[in-house]
All heavy atoms as a GROMACS GRO file, in nm:
protein
  594
    1MET      N    1   8.194  18.992  -5.509
    1MET     CA    2   8.332  19.026  -5.495
    1MET      C    3   8.403  19.007  -5.632
    1MET      O    4   8.488  19.088  -5.668
    1MET     CB    5   8.397  18.941  -5.390
    1MET     CG    6   8.539  18.980  -5.365
    1MET     SD    7   8.593  18.926  -5.202
    1MET     CE    8   8.708  18.799  -5.240
    2LEU      N    9   8.368  18.904  -5.705
    2LEU     CA   10   8.427  18.882  -5.833
    2LEU      C   11   8.380  18.985  -5.932
    2LEU      O   12   8.454  19.017  -6.028
    2LEU     CB   13   8.397  18.738  -5.884
    2LEU     CG   14   8.473  18.690  -6.004
    2LEU    CD1   15   8.620  18.693  -5.982
    2LEU    CD2   16   8.424  18.552  -6.038
    3ALA      N   17   8.266  19.037  -5.912
    3ALA     CA   18   8.206  19.136  -6.007
    3ALA      C   19   8.292  19.267  -6.002
    3ALA      O   20   8.301  19.337  -6.102
    3ALA     CB   21   8.066  19.170  -5.974
    4ARG      N   22   8.349  19.298  -5.886
    4ARG     CA   23   8.432  19.418  -5.873
    4ARG      C   24   8.575  19.397  -5.912
    4ARG      O   25   8.649  19.492  -5.917
    4ARG     CB   26   8.425  19.467  -5.730
    4ARG     CG   27   8.288  19.511  -5.684
    4ARG     CD   28   8.290  19.565  -5.548
    4ARG     NE   29   8.158  19.578  -5.493
    4ARG     CZ   30   8.123  19.586  -5.369
    4ARG    NH1   31   8.218  19.580  -5.278
    4ARG    NH2   32   8.001  19.600  -5.331
    5ALA      N   33   8.617  19.278  -5.938
    5ALA     CA   34   8.756  19.242  -5.968
    5ALA      C   35   8.788  19.292  -6.110
    5ALA      O   36   8.699  19.307  -6.192
    5ALA     CB   37   8.781  19.096  -5.962
    6PRO      N   38   8.913  19.320  -6.133
    6PRO     CA   39   8.953  19.360  -6.269
    6PRO      C   40   8.915  19.256  -6.374
    6PRO      O   41   8.909  19.137  -6.340
    6PRO     CB   42   9.102  19.386  -6.259
    6PRO     CG   43   9.137  19.378  -6.117
    6PRO     CD   44   9.026  19.315  -6.045
    7HIS      N   45   8.902  19.300  -6.497
    7HIS     CA   46   8.866  19.207  -6.600
    7HIS      C   47   8.961  19.096  -6.619
    7HIS      O   48   8.925  18.979  -6.646
    7HIS     CB   49   8.844  19.285  -6.733
    7HIS     CG   50   8.807  19.193  -6.843
    7HIS    ND1   51   8.681  19.133  -6.852
    7HIS    CD2   52   8.872  19.156  -6.955
    7HIS    CE1   53   8.676  19.057  -6.962
    7HIS    NE2   54   8.793  19.072  -7.024
    8SER      N   55   9.092  19.121  -6.603
    8SER     CA   56   9.190  19.016  -6.622
    8SER      C   57   9.175  18.904  -6.519
    8SER      O   58   9.189  18.785  -6.550
    8SER     CB   59   9.335  19.075  -6.614
    8SER     OG   60   9.353  19.131  -6.490
    9LEU      N   61   9.139  18.940  -6.395
    9LEU     CA   62   9.119  18.839  -6.292
    9LEU      C   63   8.998  18.752  -6.325
    9LEU      O   64   8.996  18.632  -6.308
    9LEU     CB   65   9.107  18.901  -6.153
    9LEU     CG   66   9.085  18.810  -6.039
    9LEU    CD1   67   9.201  18.711  -6.025
    9LEU    CD2   68   9.057  18.885  -5.911
   10ARG      N   69   8.891  18.820  -6.366
   10ARG     CA   70   8.770  18.747  -6.406
   10ARG      C   71   8.794  18.653  -6.519
   10ARG      O   72   8.747  18.542  -6.521
   10ARG     CB   73   8.654  18.842  -6.440
   10ARG     CG   74   8.595  18.906  -6.316
   10ARG     CD   75   8.478  18.990  -6.355
   10ARG     NE   76   8.527  19.117  -6.414
   10ARG     CZ   77   8.456  19.209  -6.461
   10ARG    NH1   78   8.326  19.199  -6.463
   10ARG    NH2   79   8.510  19.314  -6.517
   11ALA      N   80   8.872  18.693  -6.616
   11ALA     CA   81   8.905  18.608  -6.733
   11ALA      C   82   8.991  18.492  -6.688
   11ALA      O   83   8.976  18.378  -6.734
   11ALA     CB   84   8.979  18.690  -6.837
   12GLN      N   85   9.083  18.515  -6.595
   12GLN     CA   86   9.164  18.406  -6.540
   12GLN      C   87   9.080  18.305  -6.469
   12GLN      O   88   9.103  18.182  -6.483
   12GLN     CB   89   9.276  18.466  -6.451
   12GLN     CG   90   9.369  18.360  -6.398
   12GLN     CD   91   9.478  18.416  -6.309
   12GLN    OE1   92   9.474  18.534  -6.279
   12GLN    NE2   93   9.568  18.335  -6.263
   13VAL      N   94   8.991  18.348  -6.390
   13VAL     CA   95   8.901  18.257  -6.315
   13VAL      C   96   8.818  18.177  -6.415
   13VAL      O   97   8.794  18.057  -6.396
   13VAL     CB   98   8.814  18.331  -6.215
   13VAL    CG1   99   8.704  18.244  -6.155
   13VAL    CG2  100   8.899  18.392  -6.105
   14ALA      N  101   8.766  18.239  -6.518
   14ALA     CA  102   8.686  18.175  -6.618
   14ALA      C  103   8.766  18.068  -6.693
   14ALA      O  104   8.713  17.965  -6.730
   14ALA     CB  105   8.628  18.275  -6.712
   15ARG      N  106   8.897  18.094  -6.718
   15ARG     CA  107   8.982  17.996  -6.788
   15ARG      C  108   9.022  17.879  -6.703
   15ARG      O  109   9.060  17.777  -6.753
   15ARG     CB  110   9.110  18.068  -6.838
   15ARG     CG  111   9.088  18.147  -6.963
   15ARG     CD  112   9.220  18.191  -7.020
   15ARG     NE  113   9.305  18.254  -6.923
   15ARG     CZ  114   9.330  18.385  -6.910
   15ARG    NH1  115   9.273  18.469  -6.994
   15ARG    NH2  116   9.413  18.432  -6.820
   16THR      N  117   9.019  17.896  -6.572
   16THR     CA  118   9.068  17.790  -6.481
   16THR      C  119   8.968  17.675  -6.490
   16THR      O  120   8.852  17.689  -6.463
   16THR     CB  121   9.074  17.839  -6.337
   16THR    OG1  122   9.161  17.953  -6.335
   16THR    CG2  123   9.130  17.733  -6.248
   17ARG      N  124   9.017  17.557  -6.518
   17ARG     CA  125   8.937  17.436  -6.527
   17ARG      C  126   8.990  17.335  -6.418
   17ARG      O  127   9.106  17.325  -6.395
   17ARG     CB  128   8.950  17.370  -6.659
   17ARG     CG  129   8.907  17.457  -6.770
   17ARG     CD  130   8.757  17.450  -6.785
   17ARG     NE  131   8.713  17.529  -6.902
   17ARG     CZ  132   8.605  17.602  -6.898
   17ARG    NH1  133   8.530  17.605  -6.797
   17ARG    NH2  134   8.571  17.668  -7.007
   18VAL      N  135   8.895  17.265  -6.360
   18VAL     CA  136   8.927  17.158  -6.266
   18VAL      C  137   8.918  17.028  -6.344
   18VAL      O  138   8.821  17.007  -6.416
   18VAL     CB  139   8.832  17.158  -6.147
   18VAL    CG1  140   8.862  17.042  -6.056
   18VAL    CG2  141   8.841  17.288  -6.077
   19ALA      N  142   9.014  16.943  -6.329
   19ALA     CA  143   9.006  16.816  -6.398
   19ALA      C  144   8.886  16.738  -6.351
   19ALA      O  145   8.864  16.721  -6.230
   19ALA     CB  146   9.135  16.734  -6.367
   20PRO      N  147   8.806  16.688  -6.442
   20PRO     CA  148   8.679  16.623  -6.399
   20PRO      C  149   8.699  16.497  -6.319
   20PRO      O  150   8.617  16.458  -6.243
   20PRO     CB  151   8.612  16.593  -6.532
   20PRO     CG  152   8.717  16.598  -6.633
   20PRO     CD  153   8.821  16.688  -6.585
   21TYR      N  154   8.813  16.425  -6.339
   21TYR     CA  155   8.830  16.300  -6.266
   21TYR      C  156   8.934  16.313  -6.155
   21TYR      O  157   8.980  16.215  -6.097
   21TYR     CB  158   8.880  16.193  -6.366
   21TYR     CG  159   8.777  16.160  -6.473
   21TYR    CD1  160   8.790  16.209  -6.602
   21TYR    CD2  161   8.661  16.089  -6.438
   21TYR    CE1  162   8.694  16.181  -6.692
   21TYR    CE2  163   8.564  16.064  -6.531
   21TYR     CZ  164   8.584  16.107  -6.659
   21TYR     OH  165   8.486  16.085  -6.750
   22ALA      N  166   8.963  16.437  -6.117
   22ALA     CA  167   9.059  16.458  -6.009
   22ALA      C  168   9.010  16.407  -5.872
   22ALA      O  169   9.087  16.367  -5.792
   22ALA     CB  170   9.091  16.608  -5.996
   23ARG      N  171   8.878  16.406  -5.854
   23ARG     CA  172   8.824  16.360  -5.726
   23ARG      C  173   8.834  16.211  -5.708
   23ARG      O  174   8.824  16.157  -5.602
   23ARG     CB  175   8.684  16.406  -5.704
   23ARG     CG  176   8.585  16.346  -5.796
   23ARG     CD  177   8.448  16.397  -5.773
   23ARG     NE  178   8.349  16.299  -5.812
   23ARG     CZ  179   8.223  16.307  -5.791
   23ARG    NH1  180   8.179  16.417  -5.734
   23ARG    NH2  181   8.140  16.218  -5.829
   24PHE      N  182   8.855  16.138  -5.820
   24PHE     CA  183   8.866  15.992  -5.808
   24PHE      C  184   9.009  15.945  -5.799
   24PHE      O  185   9.036  15.829  -5.785
   24PHE     CB  186   8.801  15.927  -5.927
   24PHE     CG  187   8.655  15.950  -5.936
   24PHE    CD1  188   8.600  16.018  -6.044
   24PHE    CD2  189   8.568  15.910  -5.833
   24PHE    CE1  190   8.464  16.047  -6.048
   24PHE    CE2  191   8.433  15.937  -5.842
   24PHE     CZ  192   8.381  16.000  -5.948
   25VAL      N  193   9.105  16.038  -5.803
   25VAL     CA  194   9.244  15.995  -5.794
   25VAL      C  195   9.294  16.009  -5.654
   25VAL      O  196   9.294  16.120  -5.597
   25VAL     CB  197   9.334  16.089  -5.888
   25VAL    CG1  198   9.478  16.056  -5.876
   25VAL    CG2  199   9.282  16.078  -6.030
   26HIS      N  200   9.323  15.896  -5.594
   26HIS     CA  201   9.366  15.897  -5.450
   26HIS      C  202   9.510  15.854  -5.436
   26HIS      O  203   9.560  15.843  -5.326
   26HIS     CB  204   9.279  15.803  -5.372
   26HIS     CG  205   9.134  15.846  -5.373
   26HIS    ND1  206   9.092  15.962  -5.317
   26HIS    CD2  207   9.027  15.780  -5.427
   26HIS    CE1  208   8.957  15.971  -5.335
   26HIS    NE2  209   8.923  15.864  -5.402
   27GLY      N  210   9.574  15.817  -5.543
   27GLY     CA  211   9.714  15.774  -5.537
   27GLY      C  212   9.731  15.628  -5.486
   27GLY      O  213   9.836  15.588  -5.448
   28HIS      N  214   9.622  15.553  -5.491
   28HIS     CA  215   9.628  15.413  -5.451
   28HIS      C  216   9.602  15.319  -5.570
   28HIS      O  217   9.552  15.207  -5.553
   28HIS     CB  218   9.522  15.384  -5.343
   28HIS     CG  219   9.528  15.471  -5.224
   28HIS    ND1  220   9.634  15.459  -5.133
   28HIS    CD2  221   9.451  15.569  -5.179
   28HIS    CE1  222   9.614  15.550  -5.040
   28HIS    NE2  223   9.502  15.615  -5.063
   29GLY      N  224   9.635  15.362  -5.685
   29GLY     CA  225   9.610  15.283  -5.804
   29GLY      C  226   9.470  15.313  -5.859
   29GLY      O  227   9.427  15.431  -5.856
   30GLU      N  228   9.400  15.215  -5.906
   30GLU     CA  229   9.267  15.240  -5.962
   30GLU      C  230   9.164  15.263  -5.855
   30GLU      O  231   9.182  15.224  -5.739
   30GLU     CB  232   9.228  15.126  -6.056
   30GLU     CG  233   9.206  14.994  -5.984
   30GLU     CD  234   9.166  14.886  -6.079
   30GLU    OE1  235   9.253  14.840  -6.156
   30GLU    OE2  236   9.046  14.847  -6.083
   31TYR      N  237   9.055  15.322  -5.892
   31TYR     CA  238   8.944  15.354  -5.797
   31TYR      C  239   8.864  15.232  -5.762
   31TYR      O  240   8.829  15.155  -5.847
   31TYR     CB  241   8.856  15.463  -5.860
   31TYR     CG  242   8.736  15.497  -5.775
   31TYR    CD1  243   8.748  15.575  -5.660
   31TYR    CD2  244   8.612  15.447  -5.808
   31TYR    CE1  245   8.642  15.603  -5.583
   31TYR    CE2  246   8.502  15.479  -5.731
   31TYR     CZ  247   8.517  15.556  -5.619
   31TYR     OH  248   8.407  15.583  -5.543
   32HIS      N  249   8.836  15.217  -5.632
   32HIS     CA  250   8.752  15.106  -5.584
   32HIS      C  251   8.639  15.173  -5.506
   32HIS      O  252   8.656  15.261  -5.425
   32HIS     CB  253   8.830  15.010  -5.496
   32HIS     CG  254   8.940  14.939  -5.566
   32HIS    ND1  255   8.917  14.841  -5.657
   32HIS    CD2  256   9.072  14.952  -5.559
   32HIS    CE1  257   9.033  14.794  -5.701
   32HIS    NE2  258   9.129  14.863  -5.640
   33HIS      N  259   8.516  15.116  -5.522
   33HIS     CA  260   8.400  15.169  -5.453
   33HIS      C  261   8.386  15.114  -5.312
   33HIS      O  262   8.306  15.159  -5.238
   33HIS     CB  263   8.271  15.148  -5.533
   33HIS     CG  264   8.238  15.003  -5.550
   33HIS    ND1  265   8.300  14.927  -5.646
   33HIS    CD2  266   8.148  14.921  -5.484
   33HIS    CE1  267   8.247  14.804  -5.638
   33HIS    NE2  268   8.158  14.798  -5.540
   34LEU      N  269   8.465  15.013  -5.277
   34LEU     CA  270   8.458  14.956  -5.139
   34LEU      C  271   8.574  15.006  -5.062
   34LEU      O  272   8.683  15.030  -5.110
   34LEU     CB  273   8.465  14.805  -5.142
   34LEU     CG  274   8.346  14.734  -5.211
   34LEU    CD1  275   8.371  14.583  -5.217
   34LEU    CD2  276   8.216  14.760  -5.134
   35PRO      N  277   8.555  15.029  -4.928
   35PRO     CA  278   8.666  15.084  -4.848
   35PRO      C  279   8.769  14.975  -4.802
   35PRO      O  280   8.855  14.998  -4.721
   35PRO     CB  281   8.594  15.140  -4.726
   35PRO     CG  282   8.472  15.064  -4.713
   35PRO     CD  283   8.430  15.026  -4.854
   36PHE      N  284   8.758  14.858  -4.858
   36PHE     CA  285   8.847  14.749  -4.833
   36PHE      C  286   8.870  14.667  -4.960
   36PHE      O  287   8.792  14.680  -5.055
   36PHE     CB  288   8.797  14.659  -4.722
   36PHE     CG  289   8.654  14.612  -4.743
   36PHE    CD1  290   8.631  14.497  -4.816
   36PHE    CD2  291   8.548  14.683  -4.693
   36PHE    CE1  292   8.503  14.450  -4.841
   36PHE    CE2  293   8.415  14.638  -4.717
   36PHE     CZ  294   8.396  14.522  -4.791
   37GLU      N  295   8.971  14.586  -4.960
   37GLU     CA  296   8.999  14.506  -5.080
   37GLU      C  297   8.907  14.381  -5.079
   37GLU      O  298   8.894  14.313  -4.973
   37GLU     CB  299   9.145  14.464  -5.083
   37GLU     CG  300   9.186  14.403  -5.210
   37GLU     CD  301   9.335  14.386  -5.220
   37GLU    OE1  302   9.411  14.470  -5.166
   37GLU    OE2  303   9.380  14.292  -5.287
   38TRP      N  304   8.851  14.350  -5.190
   38TRP     CA  305   8.762  14.237  -5.197
   38TRP      C  306   8.846  14.108  -5.184
   38TRP      O  307   8.946  14.087  -5.248
   38TRP     CB  308   8.692  14.235  -5.334
   38TRP     CG  309   8.591  14.127  -5.350
   38TRP    CD1  310   8.603  14.016  -5.426
   38TRP    CD2  311   8.462  14.122  -5.288
   38TRP    NE1  312   8.491  13.939  -5.413
   38TRP    CE2  313   8.403  13.997  -5.328
   38TRP    CE3  314   8.393  14.203  -5.203
   38TRP    CZ2  315   8.276  13.962  -5.288
   38TRP    CZ3  316   8.268  14.163  -5.155
   38TRP    CH2  317   8.213  14.043  -5.203
   39PRO      N  318   8.796  14.017  -5.094
   39PRO     CA  319   8.876  13.895  -5.070
   39PRO      C  320   8.859  13.798  -5.186
   39PRO      O  321   8.764  13.727  -5.194
   39PRO     CB  322   8.812  13.840  -4.942
   39PRO     CG  323   8.674  13.890  -4.940
   39PRO     CD  324   8.680  14.025  -5.011
   40GLY      N  325   8.958  13.791  -5.274
   40GLY     CA  326   8.950  13.712  -5.392
   40GLY      C  327   8.914  13.569  -5.370
   40GLY      O  328   8.806  13.516  -5.413
   41LYS      N  329   9.000  13.489  -5.302
   41LYS     CA  330   8.977  13.341  -5.290
   41LYS      C  331   8.906  13.308  -5.157
   41LYS      O  332   8.872  13.195  -5.141
   41LYS     CB  333   9.114  13.271  -5.298
   41LYS     CG  334   9.176  13.287  -5.431
   41LYS     CD  335   9.314  13.215  -5.437
   41LYS     CE  336   9.375  13.239  -5.573
   41LYS     NZ  337   9.506  13.180  -5.580
   42LYS      N  338   8.887  13.404  -5.072
   42LYS     CA  339   8.825  13.376  -4.942
   42LYS      C  340   8.682  13.424  -4.941
   42LYS      O  341   8.632  13.471  -4.840
   42LYS     CB  342   8.903  13.451  -4.832
   42LYS     CG  343   9.049  13.408  -4.828
   42LYS     CD  344   9.121  13.492  -4.723
   42LYS     CE  345   9.270  13.461  -4.721
   42LYS     NZ  346   9.339  13.542  -4.624
   43ARG      N  347   8.606  13.403  -5.049
   43ARG     CA  348   8.467  13.451  -5.053
   43ARG      C  349   8.380  13.387  -4.956
   43ARG      O  350   8.295  13.453  -4.893
   43ARG     CB  351   8.416  13.425  -5.196
   43ARG     CG  352   8.454  13.529  -5.295
   43ARG     CD  353   8.372  13.508  -5.416
   43ARG     NE  354   8.348  13.637  -5.478
   43ARG     CZ  355   8.319  13.652  -5.607
   43ARG    NH1  356   8.307  13.548  -5.684
   43ARG    NH2  357   8.304  13.772  -5.657
   44LEU      N  358   8.386  13.257  -4.938
   44LEU     CA  359   8.296  13.185  -4.845
   44LEU      C  360   8.321  13.235  -4.701
   44LEU      O  361   8.224  13.268  -4.629
   44LEU     CB  362   8.319  13.034  -4.856
   44LEU     CG  363   8.230  12.954  -4.760
   44LEU    CD1  364   8.085  12.972  -4.799
   44LEU    CD2  365   8.268  12.805  -4.763
   45SER      N  366   8.447  13.245  -4.663
   45SER     CA  367   8.481  13.292  -4.529
   45SER      C  368   8.432  13.437  -4.506
   45SER      O  369   8.374  13.471  -4.402
   45SER     CB  370   8.631  13.281  -4.510
   45SER     OG  371   8.669  13.345  -4.389
   46PHE      N  372   8.452  13.522  -4.606
   46PHE     CA  373   8.405  13.659  -4.602
   46PHE      C  374   8.257  13.664  -4.589
   46PHE      O  375   8.201  13.745  -4.509
   46PHE     CB  376   8.456  13.735  -4.724
   46PHE     CG  377   8.408  13.879  -4.726
   46PHE    CD1  378   8.466  13.971  -4.643
   46PHE    CD2  379   8.307  13.917  -4.819
   46PHE    CE1  380   8.424  14.104  -4.651
   46PHE    CE2  381   8.264  14.048  -4.818
   46PHE     CZ  382   8.322  14.141  -4.735
   47GLY      N  383   8.190  13.585  -4.672
   47GLY     CA  384   8.037  13.584  -4.666
   47GLY      C  385   7.986  13.540  -4.530
   47GLY      O  386   7.887  13.597  -4.481
   48ILE      N  387   8.047  13.439  -4.467
   48ILE     CA  388   8.001  13.392  -4.343
   48ILE      C  389   8.025  13.497  -4.229
   48ILE      O  390   7.943  13.526  -4.151
   48ILE     CB  391   8.073  13.258  -4.306
   48ILE    CG1  392   8.024  13.148  -4.395
   48ILE    CG2  393   8.053  13.221  -4.156
   48ILE    CD1  394   8.105  13.015  -4.388
   49LYS      N  395   8.147  13.559  -4.234
   49LYS     CA  396   8.175  13.664  -4.138
   49LYS      C  397   8.082  13.786  -4.154
   49LYS      O  398   8.035  13.842  -4.055
   49LYS     CB  399   8.321  13.709  -4.158
   49LYS     CG  400   8.421  13.611  -4.104
   49LYS     CD  401   8.562  13.656  -4.137
   49LYS     CE  402   8.663  13.544  -4.106
   49LYS     NZ  403   8.794  13.583  -4.145
   50LEU      N  404   8.056  13.826  -4.278
   50LEU     CA  405   7.974  13.939  -4.303
   50LEU      C  406   7.827  13.911  -4.262
   50LEU      O  407   7.761  14.000  -4.195
   50LEU     CB  408   7.972  13.974  -4.453
   50LEU     CG  409   7.891  14.099  -4.494
   50LEU    CD1  410   7.939  14.223  -4.427
   50LEU    CD2  411   7.886  14.116  -4.642
   51THR      N  412   7.779  13.795  -4.293
   51THR     CA  413   7.640  13.752  -4.256
   51THR      C  414   7.630  13.750  -4.103
   51THR      O  415   7.527  13.799  -4.047
   51THR     CB  416   7.604  13.621  -4.318
   51THR    OG1  417   7.616  13.632  -4.460
   51THR    CG2  418   7.464  13.580  -4.280
   52THR      N  419   7.725  13.699  -4.036
   52THR     CA  420   7.726  13.690  -3.888
   52THR      C  421   7.723  13.830  -3.833
   52THR      O  422   7.650  13.862  -3.738
   52THR     CB  423   7.842  13.610  -3.837
   52THR    OG1  424   7.841  13.480  -3.894
   52THR    CG2  425   7.844  13.597  -3.683
   53PHE      N  426   7.812  13.915  -3.880
   53PHE     CA  427   7.819  14.053  -3.831
   53PHE      C  428   7.684  14.122  -3.848
   53PHE      O  429   7.638  14.192  -3.754
   53PHE     CB  430   7.931  14.126  -3.907
   53PHE     CG  431   7.941  14.271  -3.873
   53PHE    CD1  432   7.999  14.310  -3.754
   53PHE    CD2  433   7.894  14.370  -3.961
   53PHE    CE1  434   8.014  14.446  -3.723
   53PHE    CE2  435   7.904  14.500  -3.925
   53PHE     CZ  436   7.963  14.541  -3.807
   54LEU      N  437   7.623  14.112  -3.965
   54LEU     CA  438   7.499  14.185  -3.988
   54LEU      C  439   7.387  14.122  -3.909
   54LEU      O  440   7.301  14.196  -3.857
   54LEU     CB  441   7.469  14.178  -4.139
   54LEU     CG  442   7.567  14.257  -4.231
   54LEU    CD1  443   7.528  14.235  -4.376
   54LEU    CD2  444   7.566  14.399  -4.195
   55ALA      N  445   7.385  13.993  -3.893
   55ALA     CA  446   7.275  13.923  -3.818
   55ALA      C  447   7.283  13.962  -3.668
   55ALA      O  448   7.180  13.991  -3.608
   55ALA     CB  449   7.285  13.773  -3.838
   56VAL      N  450   7.405  13.965  -3.617
   56VAL     CA  451   7.417  14.005  -3.475
   56VAL      C  452   7.378  14.149  -3.454
   56VAL      O  453   7.304  14.181  -3.357
   56VAL     CB  454   7.563  13.982  -3.425
   56VAL    CG1  455   7.592  14.048  -3.293
   56VAL    CG2  456   7.589  13.830  -3.419
   57GLY      N  457   7.426  14.237  -3.541
   57GLY     CA  458   7.386  14.378  -3.531
   57GLY      C  459   7.233  14.403  -3.541
   57GLY      O  460   7.179  14.485  -3.475
   58PHE      N  461   7.173  14.324  -3.625
   58PHE     CA  462   7.027  14.339  -3.649
   58PHE      C  463   6.946  14.283  -3.528
   58PHE      O  464   6.841  14.334  -3.493
   58PHE     CB  465   6.982  14.267  -3.778
   58PHE     CG  466   6.839  14.285  -3.811
   58PHE    CD1  467   6.791  14.403  -3.866
   58PHE    CD2  468   6.748  14.186  -3.782
   58PHE    CE1  469   6.655  14.419  -3.900
   58PHE    CE2  470   6.613  14.197  -3.813
   58PHE     CZ  471   6.566  14.318  -3.870
   59SER      N  472   7.000  14.176  -3.469
   59SER     CA  473   6.922  14.110  -3.358
   59SER      C  474   6.941  14.178  -3.222
   59SER      O  475   6.862  14.148  -3.130
   59SER     CB  476   6.966  13.961  -3.351
   59SER     OG  477   7.104  13.956  -3.307
   60ILE      N  478   7.041  14.267  -3.203
   60ILE     CA  479   7.064  14.326  -3.071
   60ILE      C  480   6.940  14.399  -3.017
   60ILE      O  481   6.902  14.378  -2.902
   60ILE     CB  482   7.184  14.420  -3.077
   60ILE    CG1  483   7.312  14.333  -3.081
   60ILE    CG2  484   7.187  14.511  -2.958
   60ILE    CD1  485   7.439  14.410  -3.103
   61PRO      N  486   6.868  14.480  -3.099
   61PRO     CA  487   6.752  14.549  -3.041
   61PRO      C  488   6.642  14.449  -2.998
   61PRO      O  489   6.573  14.470  -2.897
   61PRO     CB  490   6.697  14.635  -3.154
   61PRO     CG  491   6.813  14.652  -3.246
   61PRO     CD  492   6.896  14.534  -3.232
   62PHE      N  493   6.622  14.342  -3.072
   62PHE     CA  494   6.517  14.245  -3.034
   62PHE      C  495   6.556  14.166  -2.907
   62PHE      O  496   6.473  14.141  -2.824
   62PHE     CB  497   6.497  14.148  -3.148
   62PHE     CG  498   6.450  14.216  -3.276
   62PHE    CD1  499   6.533  14.246  -3.382
   62PHE    CD2  500   6.315  14.258  -3.290
   62PHE    CE1  501   6.493  14.312  -3.493
   62PHE    CE2  502   6.270  14.323  -3.400
   62PHE     CZ  503   6.356  14.350  -3.502
   63VAL      N  504   6.684  14.131  -2.895
   63VAL     CA  505   6.731  14.065  -2.775
   63VAL      C  506   6.717  14.163  -2.657
   63VAL      O  507   6.671  14.117  -2.547
   63VAL     CB  508   6.875  14.015  -2.790
   63VAL    CG1  509   6.935  13.959  -2.662
   63VAL    CG2  510   6.879  13.908  -2.901
   64ALA      N  511   6.751  14.283  -2.674
   64ALA     CA  512   6.739  14.379  -2.560
   64ALA      C  513   6.595  14.403  -2.524
   64ALA      O  514   6.566  14.407  -2.401
   64ALA     CB  515   6.805  14.513  -2.602
   65ALA      N  516   6.505  14.408  -2.622
   65ALA     CA  517   6.364  14.422  -2.588
   65ALA      C  518   6.310  14.305  -2.513
   65ALA      O  519   6.237  14.318  -2.416
   65ALA     CB  520   6.281  14.447  -2.716
   66LYS      N  521   6.347  14.186  -2.555
   66LYS     CA  522   6.303  14.062  -2.489
   66LYS      C  523   6.358  14.057  -2.344
   66LYS      O  524   6.286  14.022  -2.252
   66LYS     CB  525   6.353  13.939  -2.568
   66LYS     CG  526   6.323  13.805  -2.509
   66LYS     CD  527   6.178  13.772  -2.524
   66LYS     CE  528   6.156  13.632  -2.482
   66LYS     NZ  529   6.017  13.604  -2.456
   67PHE      N  530   6.479  14.098  -2.332
   67PHE     CA  531   6.540  14.096  -2.194
   67PHE      C  532   6.468  14.199  -2.101
   67PHE      O  533   6.438  14.165  -1.989
   67PHE     CB  534   6.691  14.136  -2.207
   67PHE     CG  535   6.756  14.160  -2.074
   67PHE    CD1  536   6.794  14.049  -2.002
   67PHE    CD2  537   6.781  14.287  -2.025
   67PHE    CE1  538   6.851  14.067  -1.871
   67PHE    CE2  539   6.847  14.302  -1.906
   67PHE     CZ  540   6.881  14.192  -1.825
   68GLN      N  541   6.436  14.313  -2.154
   68GLN     CA  542   6.370  14.413  -2.071
   68GLN      C  543   6.226  14.372  -2.039
   68GLN      O  544   6.179  14.391  -1.922
   68GLN     CB  545   6.362  14.549  -2.144
   68GLN     CG  546   6.500  14.620  -2.160
   68GLN     CD  547   6.560  14.658  -2.027
   68GLN    OE1  548   6.489  14.688  -1.930
   68GLN    NE2  549   6.687  14.647  -2.018
   69LEU      N  550   6.158  14.304  -2.135
   69LEU     CA  551   6.023  14.253  -2.103
   69LEU      C  552   6.029  14.138  -1.996
   69LEU      O  553   5.941  14.137  -1.913
   69LEU     CB  554   5.957  14.206  -2.232
   69LEU     CG  555   5.911  14.312  -2.328
   69LEU    CD1  556   5.867  14.253  -2.459
   69LEU    CD2  557   5.801  14.397  -2.264
   70ASN      N  558   6.126  14.054  -2.014
   70ASN     CA  559   6.138  13.945  -1.912
   70ASN      C  560   6.174  14.005  -1.774
   70ASN      O  561   6.125  13.955  -1.669
   70ASN     CB  562   6.244  13.844  -1.953
   70ASN     CG  563   6.198  13.757  -2.063
   70ASN    OD1  564   6.077  13.738  -2.083
   70ASN    ND2  565   6.288  13.695  -2.135
   71LYS      N  566   6.259  14.107  -1.772
   71LYS     CA  567   6.302  14.168  -1.645
   71LYS      C  568   6.186  14.237  -1.577
   71LYS      O  569   6.173  14.230  -1.454
   71LYS     CB  570   6.414  14.267  -1.675
   71LYS     CG  571   6.483  14.318  -1.552
   71LYS     CD  572   6.603  14.397  -1.582
   71LYS     CE  573   6.572  14.533  -1.624
   71LYS     NZ  574   6.689  14.627  -1.638
   72SER      N  575   6.100  14.294  -1.651
   72SER     CA  576   5.982  14.362  -1.593
   72SER      C  577   5.868  14.268  -1.561
   72SER      O  578   5.776  14.309  -1.492
   72SER     CB  579   5.930  14.474  -1.688
   72SER     OG  580   5.869  14.416  -1.801
   73GLY      N  581   5.871  14.149  -1.605
   73GLY     CA  582   5.770  14.047  -1.575
   73GLY      C  583   5.652  14.062  -1.666
   73GLY      O  584   5.545  14.002  -1.647
   74ALA      N  585   5.657  14.138  -1.775
   74ALA     CA  586   5.546  14.158  -1.865
   74ALA      C  587   5.522  14.039  -1.960
   74ALA      O  588   5.416  14.019  -2.009
   74ALA     CB  589   5.565  14.283  -1.947
   75ALA      N  590   5.628  13.965  -1.987
   75ALA     CA  591   5.615  13.857  -2.087
   75ALA      C  592   5.632  13.726  -2.020
   75ALA      O  593   5.706  13.688  -1.945
   75ALA     CB  594   5.712  13.873  -2.199
   0.00000   0.00000   0.00000
């Protein structure tokens, strides 16, 4: 479709530049790679909560498998 366009339109498209860092500008100040603000002075509390969250999420399949095996009388 662009090949059939007039030369002036093709030249205008070729001149159009996208700012390379426009995708990192969100209007919230500087760019952060985490979707939440890092807890400055509450690191220990954050670490305990995060570890608990991840441990519970990881252990759910194992607890469910143990429950099902006990329920069936296999173990």
